[in-house]
PyMOL Python script that loads the backbone (N, CA, C, O; Angstrom):
from pymol import cmd

cmd.read_pdbstr("""\
ATOM      1  N   UNK A   1     104.922  70.189  93.213  1.00  0.00           N
ATOM      2  CA  UNK A   1     105.785  70.811  92.235  1.00  0.00           C
ATOM      3  C   UNK A   1     106.048  72.259  92.656  1.00  0.00           C
ATOM      4  O   UNK A   1     105.113  72.995  92.974  1.00  0.00           O
ATOM      5  N   UNK A   2     107.283  72.654  92.658  1.00  0.00           N
ATOM      6  CA  UNK A   2     107.664  73.992  93.075  1.00  0.00           C
ATOM      7  C   UNK A   2     107.742  74.915  91.866  1.00  0.00           C
ATOM      8  O   UNK A   2     108.356  74.589  90.850  1.00  0.00           O
ATOM      9  N   UNK A   3     107.107  76.073  92.001  1.00  0.00           N
ATOM     10  CA  UNK A   3     107.176  77.045  90.915  1.00  0.00           C
ATOM     11  C   UNK A   3     108.476  77.837  91.048  1.00  0.00           C
ATOM     12  O   UNK A   3     108.766  78.395  92.106  1.00  0.00           O
ATOM     13  N   UNK A   4     109.246  77.879  89.978  1.00  0.00           N
ATOM     14  CA  UNK A   4     110.502  78.631  89.995  1.00  0.00           C
ATOM     15  C   UNK A   4     110.222  80.098  89.761  1.00  0.00           C
ATOM     16  O   UNK A   4     109.436  80.470  88.889  1.00  0.00           O
ATOM     17  N   UNK A   5     110.877  80.924  90.555  1.00  0.00           N
ATOM     18  CA  UNK A   5     110.707  82.364  90.441  1.00  0.00           C
ATOM     19  C   UNK A   5     111.794  82.942  89.555  1.00  0.00           C
ATOM     20  O   UNK A   5     112.918  82.441  89.520  1.00  0.00           O
ATOM     21  N   UNK A   6     111.448  83.997  88.844  1.00  0.00           N
ATOM     22  CA  UNK A   6     112.426  84.673  88.005  1.00  0.00           C
ATOM     23  C   UNK A   6     113.289  85.575  88.886  1.00  0.00           C
ATOM     24  O   UNK A   6     112.950  85.869  90.032  1.00  0.00           O
ATOM     25  N   UNK A   7     114.403  85.999  88.318  1.00  0.00           N
ATOM     26  CA  UNK A   7     115.291  86.917  89.036  1.00  0.00           C
ATOM     27  C   UNK A   7     114.554  88.215  89.358  1.00  0.00           C
ATOM     28  O   UNK A   7     114.725  88.772  90.443  1.00  0.00           O
ATOM     29  N   UNK A   8     113.747  88.693  88.437  1.00  0.00           N
ATOM     30  CA  UNK A   8     112.987  89.932  88.646  1.00  0.00           C
ATOM     31  C   UNK A   8     111.970  89.776  89.782  1.00  0.00           C
ATOM     32  O   UNK A   8     111.774  90.704  90.566  1.00  0.00           O
ATOM     33  N   UNK A   9     111.328  88.619  89.873  1.00  0.00           N
ATOM     34  CA  UNK A   9     110.372  88.375  90.961  1.00  0.00           C
ATOM     35  C   UNK A   9     111.079  88.360  92.312  1.00  0.00           C
ATOM     36  O   UNK A   9     110.571  88.900  93.295  1.00  0.00           O
ATOM     37  N   UNK A  10     112.241  87.745  92.351  1.00  0.00           N
ATOM     38  CA  UNK A  10     113.023  87.723  93.592  1.00  0.00           C
ATOM     39  C   UNK A  10     113.419  89.139  93.980  1.00  0.00           C
ATOM     40  O   UNK A  10     113.314  89.521  95.146  1.00  0.00           O
ATOM     41  N   UNK A  11     113.874  89.918  93.001  1.00  0.00           N
ATOM     42  CA  UNK A  11     114.273  91.298  93.260  1.00  0.00           C
ATOM     43  C   UNK A  11     113.096  92.111  93.793  1.00  0.00           C
ATOM     44  O   UNK A  11     113.245  92.855  94.762  1.00  0.00           O
ATOM     45  N   UNK A  12     111.947  91.978  93.177  1.00  0.00           N
ATOM     46  CA  UNK A  12     110.778  92.742  93.630  1.00  0.00           C
ATOM     47  C   UNK A  12     110.417  92.390  95.070  1.00  0.00           C
ATOM     48  O   UNK A  12     110.055  93.265  95.856  1.00  0.00           O
ATOM     49  N   UNK A  13     110.517  91.109  95.412  1.00  0.00           N
ATOM     50  CA  UNK A  13     110.238  90.688  96.785  1.00  0.00           C
ATOM     51  C   UNK A  13     111.244  91.306  97.758  1.00  0.00           C
ATOM     52  O   UNK A  13     110.865  91.784  98.827  1.00  0.00           O
ATOM     53  N   UNK A  14     112.520  91.295  97.387  1.00  0.00           N
ATOM     54  CA  UNK A  14     113.545  91.889  98.244  1.00  0.00           C
ATOM     55  C   UNK A  14     113.334  93.389  98.412  1.00  0.00           C
ATOM     56  O   UNK A  14     113.502  93.918  99.511  1.00  0.00           O
ATOM     57  N   UNK A  15     112.969  94.076  97.336  1.00  0.00           N
ATOM     58  CA  UNK A  15     112.730  95.525  97.397  1.00  0.00           C
ATOM     59  C   UNK A  15     111.551  95.827  98.322  1.00  0.00           C
ATOM     60  O   UNK A  15     111.632  96.726  99.159  1.00  0.00           O
ATOM     61  N   UNK A  16     110.468  95.084  98.176  1.00  0.00           N
ATOM     62  CA  UNK A  16     109.283  95.304  99.025  1.00  0.00           C
ATOM     63  C   UNK A  16     109.635  95.080 100.495  1.00  0.00           C
ATOM     64  O   UNK A  16     109.230  95.856 101.361  1.00  0.00           O
ATOM     65  N   UNK A  17     110.384  94.025 100.768  1.00  0.00           N
ATOM     66  CA  UNK A  17     110.768  93.743 102.151  1.00  0.00           C
ATOM     67  C   UNK A  17     111.709  94.816 102.702  1.00  0.00           C
ATOM     68  O   UNK A  17     111.575  95.232 103.853  1.00  0.00           O
ATOM     69  N   UNK A  18     112.658  95.260 101.880  1.00  0.00           N
ATOM     70  CA  UNK A  18     113.583  96.304 102.318  1.00  0.00           C
ATOM     71  C   UNK A  18     112.827  97.603 102.597  1.00  0.00           C
ATOM     72  O   UNK A  18     113.120  98.297 103.570  1.00  0.00           O
ATOM     73  N   UNK A  19     111.870  97.925 101.758  1.00  0.00           N
ATOM     74  CA  UNK A  19     111.082  99.137 101.963  1.00  0.00           C
ATOM     75  C   UNK A  19     110.270  99.047 103.254  1.00  0.00           C
ATOM     76  O   UNK A  19     110.125 100.039 103.968  1.00  0.00           O
ATOM     77  N   UNK A  20     109.750  97.877 103.549  1.00  0.00           N
ATOM     78  CA  UNK A  20     108.963  97.695 104.771  1.00  0.00           C
ATOM     79  C   UNK A  20     109.827  97.838 106.018  1.00  0.00           C
ATOM     80  O   UNK A  20     109.391  98.399 107.023  1.00  0.00           O
ATOM     81  N   UNK A  21     111.047  97.331 105.945  1.00  0.00           N
ATOM     82  CA  UNK A  21     111.929  97.348 107.114  1.00  0.00           C
ATOM     83  C   UNK A  21     112.707  98.658 107.229  1.00  0.00           C
ATOM     84  O   UNK A  21     112.840  99.219 108.316  1.00  0.00           O
ATOM     85  N   UNK A  22     113.218  99.139 106.093  1.00  0.00           N
ATOM     86  CA  UNK A  22     114.124 100.283 106.115  1.00  0.00           C
ATOM     87  C   UNK A  22     113.502 101.600 105.675  1.00  0.00           C
ATOM     88  O   UNK A  22     114.038 102.671 105.960  1.00  0.00           O
ATOM     89  N   UNK A  23     112.386 101.522 104.989  1.00  0.00           N
ATOM     90  CA  UNK A  23     111.790 102.714 104.409  1.00  0.00           C
ATOM     91  C   UNK A  23     112.251 102.860 102.955  1.00  0.00           C
ATOM     92  O   UNK A  23     113.265 102.288 102.554  1.00  0.00           O
ATOM     93  N   UNK A  24     111.500 103.625 102.185  1.00  0.00           N
ATOM     94  CA  UNK A  24     111.776 103.772 100.753  1.00  0.00           C
ATOM     95  C   UNK A  24     113.147 104.371 100.460  1.00  0.00           C
ATOM     96  O   UNK A  24     113.852 103.902  99.566  1.00  0.00           O
ATOM     97  N   UNK A  25     113.523 105.392 101.197  1.00  0.00           N
ATOM     98  CA  UNK A  25     114.782 106.095 100.926  1.00  0.00           C
ATOM     99  C   UNK A  25     115.991 105.187 101.146  1.00  0.00           C
ATOM    100  O   UNK A  25     116.872 105.105 100.290  1.00  0.00           O
ATOM    101  N   UNK A  26     116.034 104.511 102.285  1.00  0.00           N
ATOM    102  CA  UNK A  26     117.168 103.627 102.573  1.00  0.00           C
ATOM    103  C   UNK A  26     117.167 102.402 101.663  1.00  0.00           C
ATOM    104  O   UNK A  26     118.229 101.912 101.282  1.00  0.00           O
ATOM    105  N   UNK A  27     115.980 101.907 101.314  1.00  0.00           N
ATOM    106  CA  UNK A  27     115.899 100.770 100.395  1.00  0.00           C
ATOM    107  C   UNK A  27     116.458 101.158  99.030  1.00  0.00           C
ATOM    108  O   UNK A  27     117.109 100.344  98.374  1.00  0.00           O
ATOM    109  N   UNK A  28     116.213 102.374  98.602  1.00  0.00           N
ATOM    110  CA  UNK A  28     116.747 102.851  97.329  1.00  0.00           C
ATOM    111  C   UNK A  28     118.274 102.921  97.371  1.00  0.00           C
ATOM    112  O   UNK A  28     118.934 102.683  96.359  1.00  0.00           O
ATOM    113  N   UNK A  29     118.835 103.246  98.532  1.00  0.00           N
ATOM    114  CA  UNK A  29     120.285 103.334  98.669  1.00  0.00           C
ATOM    115  C   UNK A  29     120.974 101.983  98.539  1.00  0.00           C
ATOM    116  O   UNK A  29     122.138 101.915  98.144  1.00  0.00           O
ATOM    117  N   UNK A  30     120.269 100.913  98.866  1.00  0.00           N
ATOM    118  CA  UNK A  30     120.877  99.586  98.788  1.00  0.00           C
ATOM    119  C   UNK A  30     120.369  98.792  97.573  1.00  0.00           C
ATOM    120  O   UNK A  30     120.486  97.567  97.537  1.00  0.00           O
ATOM    121  N   UNK A  31     119.821  99.475  96.607  1.00  0.00           N
ATOM    122  CA  UNK A  31     119.251  98.824  95.425  1.00  0.00           C
ATOM    123  C   UNK A  31     120.264  97.904  94.725  1.00  0.00           C
ATOM    124  O   UNK A  31     119.912  96.785  94.353  1.00  0.00           O
ATOM    125  N   UNK A  32     121.499  98.347  94.543  1.00  0.00           N
ATOM    126  CA  UNK A  32     122.488  97.509  93.849  1.00  0.00           C
ATOM    127  C   UNK A  32     122.772  96.234  94.642  1.00  0.00           C
ATOM    128  O   UNK A  32     122.985  95.175  94.051  1.00  0.00           O
ATOM    129  N   UNK A  33     122.779  96.323  95.958  1.00  0.00           N
ATOM    130  CA  UNK A  33     122.979  95.140  96.787  1.00  0.00           C
ATOM    131  C   UNK A  33     121.799  94.192  96.657  1.00  0.00           C
ATOM    132  O   UNK A  33     121.983  92.975  96.606  1.00  0.00           O
ATOM    133  N   UNK A  34     120.599  94.732  96.602  1.00  0.00           N
ATOM    134  CA  UNK A  34     119.409  93.901  96.421  1.00  0.00           C
ATOM    135  C   UNK A  34     119.427  93.207  95.061  1.00  0.00           C
ATOM    136  O   UNK A  34     119.040  92.044  94.948  1.00  0.00           O
ATOM    137  N   UNK A  35     119.877  93.921  94.034  1.00  0.00           N
ATOM    138  CA  UNK A  35     119.964  93.327  92.701  1.00  0.00           C
ATOM    139  C   UNK A  35     120.975  92.183  92.679  1.00  0.00           C
ATOM    140  O   UNK A  35     120.710  91.125  92.108  1.00  0.00           O
ATOM    141  N   UNK A  36     122.125  92.398  93.299  1.00  0.00           N
ATOM    142  CA  UNK A  36     123.154  91.365  93.354  1.00  0.00           C
ATOM    143  C   UNK A  36     122.647  90.154  94.138  1.00  0.00           C
ATOM    144  O   UNK A  36     122.880  89.014  93.736  1.00  0.00           O
ATOM    145  N   UNK A  37     121.967  90.393  95.235  1.00  0.00           N
ATOM    146  CA  UNK A  37     121.425  89.313  96.056  1.00  0.00           C
ATOM    147  C   UNK A  37     120.387  88.519  95.277  1.00  0.00           C
ATOM    148  O   UNK A  37     120.383  87.289  95.325  1.00  0.00           O
ATOM    149  N   UNK A  38     119.506  89.213  94.557  1.00  0.00           N
ATOM    150  CA  UNK A  38     118.488  88.539  93.744  1.00  0.00           C
ATOM    151  C   UNK A  38     119.146  87.672  92.681  1.00  0.00           C
ATOM    152  O   UNK A  38     118.714  86.543  92.446  1.00  0.00           O
ATOM    153  N   UNK A  39     120.186  88.188  92.039  1.00  0.00           N
ATOM    154  CA  UNK A  39     120.903  87.434  91.008  1.00  0.00           C
ATOM    155  C   UNK A  39     121.509  86.166  91.600  1.00  0.00           C
ATOM    156  O   UNK A  39     121.407  85.089  91.014  1.00  0.00           O
ATOM    157  N   UNK A  40     122.141  86.299  92.766  1.00  0.00           N
ATOM    158  CA  UNK A  40     122.787  85.152  93.405  1.00  0.00           C
ATOM    159  C   UNK A  40     121.768  84.118  93.882  1.00  0.00           C
ATOM    160  O   UNK A  40     121.993  82.916  93.741  1.00  0.00           O
ATOM    161  N   UNK A  41     120.661  84.574  94.440  1.00  0.00           N
ATOM    162  CA  UNK A  41     119.613  83.642  94.867  1.00  0.00           C
ATOM    163  C   UNK A  41     119.034  82.893  93.674  1.00  0.00           C
ATOM    164  O   UNK A  41     118.756  81.697  93.760  1.00  0.00           O
ATOM    165  N   UNK A  42     118.855  83.599  92.563  1.00  0.00           N
ATOM    166  CA  UNK A  42     118.343  82.965  91.349  1.00  0.00           C
ATOM    167  C   UNK A  42     119.319  81.904  90.845  1.00  0.00           C
ATOM    168  O   UNK A  42     118.907  80.804  90.478  1.00  0.00           O
ATOM    169  N   UNK A  43     120.606  82.230  90.827  1.00  0.00           N
ATOM    170  CA  UNK A  43     121.622  81.278  90.357  1.00  0.00           C
ATOM    171  C   UNK A  43     121.686  80.045  91.248  1.00  0.00           C
ATOM    172  O   UNK A  43     121.822  78.927  90.750  1.00  0.00           O
ATOM    173  N   UNK A  44     121.591  80.235  92.545  1.00  0.00           N
ATOM    174  CA  UNK A  44     121.608  79.099  93.470  1.00  0.00           C
ATOM    175  C   UNK A  44     120.379  78.219  93.233  1.00  0.00           C
ATOM    176  O   UNK A  44     120.484  76.993  93.259  1.00  0.00           O
ATOM    177  N   UNK A  45     119.235  78.825  93.007  1.00  0.00           N
ATOM    178  CA  UNK A  45     118.012  78.060  92.772  1.00  0.00           C
ATOM    179  C   UNK A  45     118.085  77.246  91.485  1.00  0.00           C
ATOM    180  O   UNK A  45     117.420  76.217  91.368  1.00  0.00           O
ATOM    181  N   UNK A  46     118.878  77.691  90.524  1.00  0.00           N
ATOM    182  CA  UNK A  46     119.003  76.986  89.250  1.00  0.00           C
ATOM    183  C   UNK A  46     119.941  75.786  89.328  1.00  0.00           C
ATOM    184  O   UNK A  46     119.856  74.887  88.491  1.00  0.00           O
ATOM    185  N   UNK A  47     120.818  75.754  90.299  1.00  0.00           N
ATOM    186  CA  UNK A  47     121.823  74.698  90.415  1.00  0.00           C
ATOM    187  C   UNK A  47     121.271  73.563  91.276  1.00  0.00           C
ATOM    188  O   UNK A  47     121.139  73.696  92.492  1.00  0.00           O
ATOM    189  N   UNK A  48     120.958  72.473  90.639  1.00  0.00           N
ATOM    190  CA  UNK A  48     120.455  71.310  91.362  1.00  0.00           C
ATOM    191  C   UNK A  48     121.605  70.339  91.613  1.00  0.00           C
ATOM    192  O   UNK A  48     122.307  69.963  90.674  1.00  0.00           O
ATOM    193  N   UNK A  49     121.809  69.927  92.859  1.00  0.00           N
ATOM    194  CA  UNK A  49     122.896  68.997  93.144  1.00  0.00           C
ATOM    195  C   UNK A  49     122.596  67.618  92.552  1.00  0.00           C
ATOM    196  O   UNK A  49     121.438  67.229  92.394  1.00  0.00           O
ATOM    197  N   UNK A  50     123.656  66.898  92.232  1.00  0.00           N
ATOM    198  CA  UNK A  50     123.510  65.542  91.751  1.00  0.00           C
ATOM    199  C   UNK A  50     123.040  64.691  92.916  1.00  0.00           C
ATOM    200  O   UNK A  50     123.608  64.776  94.004  1.00  0.00           O
ATOM    201  N   UNK A  51     122.030  63.883  92.717  1.00  0.00           N
ATOM    202  CA  UNK A  51     121.436  63.128  93.825  1.00  0.00           C
ATOM    203  C   UNK A  51     122.357  62.056  94.388  1.00  0.00           C
ATOM    204  O   UNK A  51     122.204  61.668  95.546  1.00  0.00           O
ATOM    205  N   UNK A  52     123.306  61.572  93.604  1.00  0.00           N
ATOM    206  CA  UNK A  52     124.172  60.496  94.056  1.00  0.00           C
ATOM    207  C   UNK A  52     125.382  60.975  94.846  1.00  0.00           C
ATOM    208  O   UNK A  52     126.152  60.159  95.352  1.00  0.00           O
ATOM    209  N   UNK A  53     125.557  62.273  94.957  1.00  0.00           N
ATOM    210  CA  UNK A  53     126.719  62.825  95.658  1.00  0.00           C
ATOM    211  C   UNK A  53     126.284  63.361  97.010  1.00  0.00           C
ATOM    212  O   UNK A  53     125.381  64.191  97.112  1.00  0.00           O
ATOM    213  N   UNK A  54     126.951  62.864  98.049  1.00  0.00           N
ATOM    214  CA  UNK A  54     126.654  63.315  99.398  1.00  0.00           C
ATOM    215  C   UNK A  54     127.453  64.587  99.692  1.00  0.00           C
ATOM    216  O   UNK A  54     128.632  64.663  99.347  1.00  0.00           O
ATOM    217  N   UNK A  55     126.831  65.585 100.323  1.00  0.00           N
ATOM    218  CA  UNK A  55     127.561  66.820 100.626  1.00  0.00           C
ATOM    219  C   UNK A  55     128.793  66.539 101.483  1.00  0.00           C
ATOM    220  O   UNK A  55     128.750  65.697 102.380  1.00  0.00           O
ATOM    221  N   UNK A  56     129.886  67.241 101.206  1.00  0.00           N
ATOM    222  CA  UNK A  56     131.122  67.025 101.934  1.00  0.00           C
ATOM    223  C   UNK A  56     131.440  68.158 102.874  1.00  0.00           C
ATOM    224  O   UNK A  56     132.472  68.812 102.721  1.00  0.00           O
ATOM    225  N   UNK A  57     130.597  68.407 103.828  1.00  0.00           N
ATOM    226  CA  UNK A  57     130.832  69.525 104.742  1.00  0.00           C
ATOM    227  C   UNK A  57     130.951  69.037 106.189  1.00  0.00           C
ATOM    228  O   UNK A  57     130.471  69.681 107.122  1.00  0.00           O
ATOM    229  N   UNK A  58     131.591  67.904 106.345  1.00  0.00           N
ATOM    230  CA  UNK A  58     131.760  67.352 107.684  1.00  0.00           C
ATOM    231  C   UNK A  58     132.938  68.017 108.375  1.00  0.00           C
ATOM    232  O   UNK A  58     133.915  68.404 107.733  1.00  0.00           O
ATOM    233  N   UNK A  59     132.836  68.144 109.675  1.00  0.00           N
ATOM    234  CA  UNK A  59     133.902  68.744 110.478  1.00  0.00           C
ATOM    235  C   UNK A  59     134.741  67.625 111.071  1.00  0.00           C
ATOM    236  O   UNK A  59     134.268  66.887 111.935  1.00  0.00           O
ATOM    237  N   UNK A  60     135.944  67.495 110.630  1.00  0.00           N
ATOM    238  CA  UNK A  60     136.842  66.472 111.159  1.00  0.00           C
ATOM    239  C   UNK A  60     137.338  66.865 112.535  1.00  0.00           C
ATOM    240  O   UNK A  60     137.710  68.016 112.761  1.00  0.00           O
ATOM    241  N   UNK A  61     137.344  65.932 113.435  1.00  0.00           N
ATOM    242  CA  UNK A  61     137.906  66.165 114.757  1.00  0.00           C
ATOM    243  C   UNK A  61     136.953  66.828 115.749  1.00  0.00           C
ATOM    244  O   UNK A  61     137.377  67.237 116.830  1.00  0.00           O
ATOM    245  N   UNK A  62     135.712  66.935 115.408  1.00  0.00           N
ATOM    246  CA  UNK A  62     134.761  67.539 116.364  1.00  0.00           C
ATOM    247  C   UNK A  62     133.791  66.512 116.875  1.00  0.00           C
ATOM    248  O   UNK A  62     132.922  66.833 117.685  1.00  0.00           O
TER     249      UNK A  62
END
""", "prot")
cmd.dss("prot")
cmd.show_as("cartoon", "prot")
cmd.util.cbc("prot")
cmd.orient("prot")
C-alpha cells in the first residue's frame, strides 16, 4: 500500500532538495516555482487512470 503525500510534504521535499543543490538563497528565489511544481505533482498523484483504458500515446509511422 502506498502512502499518499500531501502537497505540503511534497513542497518541503522540493525545498530541501533545492537548498542542497542550489543553496538557501537561490532556493528562496525559486520558491514560487517549487510551490507550483508541488501543486502539480500532487494533482497528478490524485488522478488515477481508468484501468480499462489503454494509454493512447503511440507514434504512427515509426
